[in-house]
N, C-alpha and C positions, 0 to 999 in steps of 0.2 A: 587564166587560160594558158593553153599550151605555149603561146608565143612568150608570153611573162615568165613561164617556168623555165623555158629554154634560156633566157636571159638571168633568172635568179639562180638557178642551180650552179653554175660555175662560179657566181659571185659568192656563194655560200662556202666553196671549197677555198676561197681566199680569205675569207671573212676574219678570221683569228690573226692573219698576218696583217691584214689590213688595219684591224684596230691596233695592234701592237705598233705599226708605223705611225698611225696618228698619236699615239702616246707620246712617241719620240718627238714628233714634231711639236705637239703642244709643250712638252717639257722644255724643249729647246726655246720656244716662244717665250714662255713664263720665266725662265732664267735670264733671258735678254731683257725684258720688257718690265720686271718686277721693280717698282721703285720709280719707274718714269710714269706710268699709267696704271689704273686698276687693271688687274688681270683675272681671268677666271679662277675661281677656287672649286675644286673636287674633294668633299671630305674623305678623309682617310676610310679605307676599306670599300670605296666606290669607284667607279670606272665610268668615264666618260666616252661616248663613241665619236665626240668632237666633230660633230656635224658642221659647226662652225667655231672659230675662234674669234671670240671679241673682246674688244677693249673698251673702257670706259674713260672718259676724260671730259673736262669742263671745255676743252679746246678741240671739240670734235672737227669743226669746220675748217680749223687750221690745218689739222692731221690729213683730213681727206683731200684738202687742196694741194698740201706738199707731196703727199703720196702719190697722187694723180700726176703730179708734175714729175716726179721720180719713176713713172710708169709701173705703178704697183696697184693693182686693182683692189677696190675695197667694196663693202656693201652694207647697207643698212637694213637687216632684216626684221628689225621690230620698230618701224617709225612711228607707231602708235601702240600704247598699251593695250593689252588685249580687252580689258573692261570697257575702252572706248571705241572699239571695232564694231562696225555695223553687225556682224554677226552675233554680237553678245548684247546689243542695244535692248533686247527684251529682259535683261536683268535689271535696267533701270540705273546704272552706275553712272555717275557724271564726272567731269574733270574735276581733280582735288579728292576724289574718294580713295584714291591709291597714290599718294604723292611720291612714294620711293619708287614705284614702277614708272610712273609718269616721268620723274626727273631721269631716271636711267634711260629710258627711251630716248630722251632728248641728247644723251651723251655718249650712246654706245654705237660702235661700229665694228665691222668684221673684216679680218684679213683673210688672205688666200690660206685653204686648209684642205689638205688632201693627202693621202698616203704615199703619193707620188711625188710630193715635193722633195727635190734631191737638195743636198747640202748647199749648192750654188744658189738655187733660187731662195732657200731658206735665208742664207746669209745676206742676199740681195733685199729681201724683205725686212730683215732684223735692221740692217744698217740703214736702210729708208726711214724706218720709224724712228731710230736713234737720231738721225740727221732732223727730222721733222721736231723732234723733242728738243734738239740743241736750238732750233730756231725760236722756239717758246721760251727757252731759258735766256736767250739773248735779248729777245723783245720785251 
């Protein structure tokens, strides 16, 4: 409708720059977190819009708790694998049918990700994740 178009048209004008800025945030996160936790991988020649930046770790609850304590918001966008969600129940899949997806959904969480994260906010997030990781390494 007209209202949605009025909102979308200005967004399209800055779309390319927002995608570029998201790439920069994601690259900075990846460089900082690689080796600490499992980071996202985008194959060569492809580009992600980085709607989320998600990490995978066996210590998810520890990270979530520590990051909350440090004032870093997190989200779990995928608490259940798609094949186990009600919308797909008609397909007949059950727990155990896709063990890798199920295992990942139990271990994944997302960090703040948007093209407007300035370097101060990025540094605060990166340092908080590193601090959480240090807590795991010591414990």
